[in-house]
N, C-alpha and C positions, 0 to 999 in steps of 0.2 A: 409506437416507435419500432417495435419488432418488425412490423410489416415493411417499414421504410428501410430498415437495415437489410431485410431480405431482398427487396427490390433492387437495391444498389449494391448487392453483395460483391459484384465484380470489382468494386473499388474500395471495399472495406476489409482490411486484413491486418492492420497494425502499423508499427513504425518501421522506417528504414533508417539505417545508420549513415552518419556522415553528412556533409554539406555538398551541394552541387557547386560545380566550378562557376567562377564569376561569368564566364562566357556561356550564356544560356540562350541559344537561338530560339526564335519563334518557329514552332513546327506547323502551326495552322492558325487561321483566324475563323471564327464562327460568329456571324453577325457583327463583324468588325471588332470582335473581342479576341485578344491574343491568347493563345495557348502555348506556353513555353515547352521546350523539349524536356526540361526537368519534371514539370507537372505530368506530362504524358508518360514519361518513363517510370516515374514514381508509381503511377497507377498500373501501368503495364506489368511491372515486376510483381505486384500483388496478384494481378490476374493470372500470371503464370504459375504462381504458388498454389492457386485455388483450382486450377483446371484439372479435370480428370481426363477428358478428351481434348488434347491440345489443339488450339486453333492457330491459324497463321497470323502473322503480324498484319497483313492486309485485312483479314476478317475482323481483327480487333480494332483496327483503325476505323473501319466503317461503323462498328458498334459504338465506338467512342464518339464519333461524329454525331450519331443519333442521340446519344446521351447529352451532348452539349447543345444540340438543337432543342431538346426538351427543356433544358435549363434556360436557354435563351427565351423560350416562350413563357416560362414561369416568371422571368424578369420582366418581360413585356406586360404581363398581367399584374405585375406589382406584388407578387407574393413575398419578395424580399423586403418589402416595406411594411408588411403586416406586423403590428406590435407583438403578437403571439410568436411569430417566427423570429423577430429580432431578439425577443427575450430568451428564446431557446438557444439561439446562436451565441448570445452573450454568456449564458450559463455554461455552454460547452467551452467557450473560449477560456473562461476562468478555470474550469476543471482541467483543461489541457495545458494550462500555463505552467503549473507546478513542476512537471518533469523537466521543463526547459530551464528552470531556475536552480536546479541541483545537478551535481555531478553524479550521474547514475553509476558510472564505472567505479568511482570511489566508494559509493554506498555498497556496492557488491563486494569490493575488496575488503571493506570493514567487516562484513558478515563472514567472508571466507577466512579472514585473519582471526576473528574471534573463535571460529570453529577449530582452526589449526591449533590455537593456543589451548583449547580444551583437551587436547591430546597429551599434554605434558604439564607438569608442575615444576616450579622453580624455587630453589632454596636460596634465600638472600640474607644478607646482613644490611642494617639500615642506620644511617646517620641523618639527623634532621636539625635544621636551624629555623629560627622564627622568621616570618616574612616581615618586611618593612611596611610602614604605613603609607609610603609613597613610592613611586617608581625608583627614585634615586636611592632610597634606603634598600629597596629590593635588590638593586644592582650591586650595592655594597655587600649585601649578604651572599649573593651569588659569587662575588669575587672572593669573599672569605671562604666559602665552600670550595672554590677552586683551589685556594691555597692549601686547604686541608687535604684535598685530593692529591696535590703535588707532594705533600709530606708522606702520604701513604705510598705513592709511587716511588718515593725515594727511600722506602724501607721502614717507615714508622708503622707501628701496629694499629690496624684498623680499629680493633676493639678498645684499645687504650684511648684513641682519639674520640671514639663514641662516648666513653665515660667522661672525657674532658669537655666536649663541646655539644653533644646532642641534647635536644630538649625533649626527646621522646621518653616519657616517664617509664616505659617498660624496660629501659636500659638497666635499671637497678637489678632486675631479675635476669636479663638475658644478654647484657653487654652488647646489645645491638644485633644478636643472632635472632632474626625474625622467624626463621623456619620456612616451610614451603607455602607458596601462594599459588592460586589457580586463576584461570581466566574469569573475569567478572567480579573478583573479590574486592579490588581496589580501584581508585580513580584511574582513568585511561592513561594519563601521562605517567603515572607510577607503574602501571602494568607494562606500558610500552618500554620503559627503561629496563624493567626486569627481564622481559622476553627478548630484548634486542641487545643486551650486553652479554658477550661470550662468558662461558664458565671460567672462573678464576680472575676475571677482570672487574674493574670498577667503572660505573657509569659516570658520565659527565653530570654536573649539577642540573637539577630540573625543579620546576615549581608546580605545586598544586595549591588549592585553596587553603590547605592546612599548614604549608610551610615550604622551605627550600630543602630538597632531599638529595641524597646520594646513596646508591646501593652497590653492594658487592654481590655478584652471583657466585654462589658456592658450588651448586650442583643442580642437575635436573633429573627428573624421573618420569616415566610414563604415567599418565592418569589411568586409574583403574576403575573408572565409573563412579556411581553413586550408590550409597547404602540407604535403605529404608529401615529405620530402627526406632526404638523407644527407650527411655531411660528413667530411672528413679534417682533423684539427687537429694542428698542431705548436705545442705550448704554450710560451709565453714562461716561462723560469725567473724566479723572483722577483729583481727588480733587474736584469733583462737590459739590457745596454748595446747600443749600435749594432753593435758587432762581433759579439756573440752573435746579434742579430737578423739580421745579414747571412748568417751561416752557416745559420740556419733558413730564410731567404728562398731561398737557393740550393737547399736540400734540397726545399722545397715546389715550386719551379720544376721540379726533376728529376722529382718525382712527377707533376706536371701533364703533363710531356712524355711520360711513360710512358702516361698516360691517352690523350693525343692519338695515341700510336702504337698504341693498340688494347688495351692491358692493362685488365683488369677493375678498375673503380673500387672495387667491394666488396672484392676481394682486396687491393688496395693499402691500403684503410682498415684491414683486419684486421692488416696487417703494420706499418703506419707511424703510424696515428693515435694521438695521446696521449690522446684521449677514450676512456678504457677502458670507460666505461659503454655506449658505442655501437660501439666498434671490433669487438667479437666478432660483432656483427650487421651487419657490412659498413658501419658508420657510420650506420645508419638511426636517425633521430630520431623521436620521437613526433610526430604532426601538431601544428603550431603556428600560432598567429595572428601577425600582423605585430608586435603589441605585446609578444609574449612573448620576442622576440629583440633583441639589441643592434644598434645601427647600426654598420656598414652591412650586417650579416648579414641582417637582415630584408628590407631593400630589394633586395638582390641575389637572395635566394632567391625572393621574389615576382616579380621581373622575369624570371627564367629561363623558358624554355618547357619543357613536360613532356619529360623525357629529356635535357635540356641540362645541361652541366657548366660551372661558372663558372671563370674564371681565378683564380689565387691572390689573396687579399686579406687585409688586416690588420684585426683588432679589438683591443680591449684585452686579450684573452686569448691571442692568438697569430695564426698564419697559417692560413687555411682554404681548402679547395676544397669547393664545394657541388654536389651533383647533385640535380636536382629530378625527382621522380617524378610528382606529381599536384597539382592545385590544386582543393580541395573548397570549393564555395560554402557560405554559411550554411545549415545544415540547416533543415528545416521545424520548426514548433513541436512537432509530435507526435514527430518524429525526435529532437529535442533533449531532450524531456521526461525520459526515463529518466536521462540523465546529469545534468541539472539537479537532479532530485529526489535523486539520490545525493549530489551536492555539498552540497545543503541539509542533508541528514542528518548531514554530517560537520563542519559549522561552527556558528557561534553562532546561525544561523537555525533550527537544529533545535529549540530550546526556545521559540521565539517564538510558535508557534500555541498551545502549552499554556499559556504565560504569559498570552497574550491572553485565552484562555478563562477562566483562573483569575481574572483581573481582572474580567471580566464577571460571573462567578458571585458574586464577593465584592460587587460592586455590587448585583446582583439580590437577594442575601440580606442587604443592608443592613449590611455590615461597618462597625463603628465602633471605632476605636482609642481607648481611654480616655485623654483628654487629661490626666488627673490622675495617670497612672501614674508619670511621671518624678519628680514632686514627692514622691509616696509612697515611691519607691525611695530618693531622696536623704535623706528623713527617716529611713528605716529604716537606711540605711548609716551615717548620723551617730550614730544611737542604738546601733548594733552596734559601731561603732568602725572601719568600713571593710569592704572586700570580702575574704573568705577562704572556706575550705571550710565553716566552720560557718555563715556567712551563707547559703550555699546550702542546707544541711540544716536549719537552725533557723529561718530566716526565709522564704526563697523556697519551700521545699518544703511549708511549713505555711500559706502565705498564701492566703486566699480573696479577696483584692483582685482585682477584675475587670481583666484585661489588655485584653480586647476583647469585643465582643458581636456576634452576627449572628442573622438570622432572628427578630429581636425578643425571643425568649425564651431564647436560648442565651448565657450569660455564662461566659466561659472565665477561670478564676482564674490568678493568677501562678504557682501551683504547677505548672501544666502546662508551664512553661518549664524546670523543674528538670533534666530529662534533657538539655537542650541546652547547659547552662552548664558551663564549665570551672572546677572549684573551685580550680585552681592559677593561674588567670589573674591578671595583674598590671595595675593601673590607676594612673595618676599621681595621681589624686584621686577623690573621691566623685562629683563632677559628671561626669567623663568616664565613670566606671563606670555611673552611672545613665543617661546618654545612650546608652551602648553596649547596655545591657540593653533599654532602651526602643526602641532602633533595631532590635532583633531581633524585636520583636513581630510585625511583618508577615510574617516568614518562618514563624513559628509559626502565624499565622492562615491563611496559604496552605495549609499542611498540614492543619490541623484542618477548615477549611471545605471543602476538596476531598474529604477523607475523608467528611465528613458528606454532601456532595453525591453522592458515588459510592454510599454506602450507602443513600441515600434517593432515588435518581434516579427510581425508578418513581413516586414521589409528586410529585416536583418537576418532572419533565419529561414532559408528555403524549406527546410524540413517542416517547420511549424506552419509556414505559408501553405505548403501542399496539403498538410493535414487539415487546416481550416477550410481551404477550398473544397476539399473532399467532403467534409461534413456539411458545409453550406450547400454545395450542389446536390448532395444526397437529400438534404431536407427539402429543397425546392423541387427536386424530382418527385419525391413522394407526394407533395401537395398538388403538383400539376397532373400527375398520373391519376391521383385519386379523383380529381374533379373532371378531367377530360376523358377518362377511360373507365375506371372501376365503378364509380357511382352510376354512370350512364348504363353500363352493362347490367348492373343489378336492378335498376329501376325501370328499364324499358321492357315491361312484360309483353307488350304487343309484338315487338321485334323478336323477343326470345321465343314466343309462341310460334311465330312464322318460321324461324330457323328450325325449331323442333319439327313442325309439320312438314317442312320441305326436305328434311334430312333424317327422317325416322330410321332409315336403314343404317345411318352412321352411329346412332345411339342405341345399339343393341347390346345385350349382356351375354356373357359367356356361361352364365349360371343363373338359376332362379334366385329371386330375392324375396325376403319377407317384408311386407309393407303393412304398417299398422301403428298402433299406439301402445306403448308399454307403460304400466303403472307400477311404481315402487311405493311401498307403505312402511310405516314404522313398526307395525305389528301384524301378525296373522289375522287377528280379529278385525282390524281396520281394513285389511285387504278383502276379507269376506264381505264386509259391509259395502265396500266399493262395488264388488261384483253384484250384490243384491240390488243396489241402486241402479247399476247398469242395466239389469234385466227390466227394471221398471221404466227406464228411459229409452229402451231399445228402438222405439218407433220414431224417435226424434232424430234430426240431422246430427252428424258426427260432432260438428263444432258446438252445437247446443249442448250435447251430452258432456263434453269436456268442460264447458263453462259451468254447468250445474255441479259437476263433481268437484271442481276446484272451489266453488263457492261453499259447498257443503263440508268438505274435508280439510280445506286450507293447507296448512303446513304439515299435516299428517300424511300427505301423499305427494309424490312427484310424478308427473306424466311427461313422457318423452315420445315424440314422433320419430319412428325409426324406419329405415329402409336399408337392408343389408343382406348380403349373400352369406352362405355358410362359411364360417371361419373368420368373419369380420367383427363379430360381436358375440362373446361367449354367452351372455345372458339371452340374446336372441337365439343362439344355437340351441340352448337348453329348451326354450319354449317352443320354437318352431321346427327345429331340425333334429330333435331327439338327442341333443348333446348332453354331456354330464352336467349335473347341478353345480353351479359355481356361486361364490359370494357376490352380492350386489356390489357394483362399482360406485354406488351412491351412498356416501357415508351418512349413517343415521336412518337409512331406509333399507333394511336388510332383506325384506321379502318382496317378490315381484311377480308379475304375470302380464298378459296382454289383455287389454280391454276389447279390442277388435282388431282384426287384421287377417291377412291371407298371404299365401305364397303365389307370386306371379312370375311367369317365365320371362316376360319382356316388359319394358316401361309402358305404362298405360297413358300417362299424361306428362306434361312438362315438369311438374314438381318432382317426378321420379328421377329425373336426370338433370335437374336445373343447374347443378354445379358444372357439369361438363358443357352444357349449352352456353352458360354464362362465360366460361373460359374461352370458348370458341368466338363468342361475340366480342369479348375483350380483345382478342388477337386481331379480329377484323377491324374494330374501332381504332386500335393502336396503329395498324398498318396504314389505314386511311389518314389518320392524324399525322403520322410520320411523313407520308407522301406530301401532305400539304405543307409541313414544316420545311421540307427540302426545297420546295418552290418559294417559300416565303423568305428564308434566310440564306444569305450568301456564305459559302464555305470555300476557303482557299487553303490548299495544302502545299507546304514548301517541299517540293519533290527532292531537292538536293539534301535537305536535312533528313527526310524520310529514308532516302536511299542509304545514307550513312548509318542510320539506325538499323536498317535491314541487314547490312553487313555485320553489324555488331551482334545481332541475334540470329545469325544463320544456324 
């Protein structure tokens, strides 16, 4: 495949942004096949980006015509119908589909947003209510939270209302004062509210999987990177009183004295720390931001110098001793990108680019939810006597009533929803049932419209169409060039010999070359044995010698036929031209020498310059072939469109 990409390099350079205008005139026809202006310009722009020596538009047009002539010949020969080619094209189609089903701009904004948030930490207070079991209950809880918010805005104390209403169990200790949070610590919806609410203000109610929330932003501070540290923890038992804590305090002080006396912090952590997740690793914690640890653990760890050990101190969990190893500043954007992208893939943001793209496609395809569907469902439910399994099979499954439409001519009937309905579902009344079914229409629409979009993307999206045409034509070009030019040039030894004999003066060297066979061996002793065997076989033809040596020594040696001038091969330079000794370039075969060979001033035979002769023969074959294609296939260029293009690219 690499060769294919090299051959068609002038048309392979990546995506272009935006969509072409609906008015896309035909620039040319090749063998009665239309080439639109957008397709040509798409490839021409790529060509301009790749050129070192700029060619004129006329020159490129001629080269483009030749390219299309070759593709036309490949189609005539049926390469586009070969199962192998069709399978490759289908695989590429699937690979290239994904970027067109997501909002890449939103994806990049999410990464940039996450990095910007890494630069600061936000101090918040938090109030949480329970979520309802159904949407209606959720709506009531959000309304309740909104009422609480209005009370705060009217002067009531946030912390008092936390104590009265919040279900967050930590309120007993902190009265809702959550402390500092950093990027990536909490669900995205929670983080979004914290980072997008101004200091001193209160967010609007928002939902996560854990509840209905509201936060007050108290302050912000710059992030000061991450610390690498270890700790020893003596954990407080549940309900520990002062006497229990005193015993633990004496024990942690004893451990600290051992550290001061020179004992290993890491060994003591393994022996005494109650944090079993880190004790086995000498107390080593994963790198952490200040906001990720409780007070005063975070402040003490960040204040230590690298290599310094803290005195024992108390947190809500127990007594700690901390050893600081390093303090890492905020990484650069490019350094942080991989971890940010991985984090995005694992939370609710992972679906946002696809959802955004789906919404845009639905808008572009003029999605319309039938506003009369709910009334129709309610009427049918009342006629049927309510919702049950037969309502699904006898009414929904047979209904042609339009649920929604898109792309002006596509009307999707209610029957398309049948497979998504639960025939055993229970509803309190017909109105709730009709609303629930009607509310599920958009989910069905997302699936149906994106399936339609994916199946018809070549027609709906010019960028994708141009990309697929590019790859398809490049694939066919490789196949036809390989069979019509390259294979013939390689295999026709008789013609190659004639070209060499008739043009010896053309294939002259500017410097002598070493010509011979180099042998690489696994050990010096093996190489010496090879040389001894060589002396015994010296009277035999060269090919016979190499065959016998391969048979005798097998994988213990590697023989390579070489022909190179000084400076082209360091190993040959050492053997033939007195260059310095270098390591063998063949892994596992460190010693090397020549079996036989000599330095020649000019090529002696075709094999000495076969690459150059084959290349010239390829050029000759290709030119003859192209001349025949120009006669075989009709080409018509729209001069008016071409002239307009020339004005654009003056």
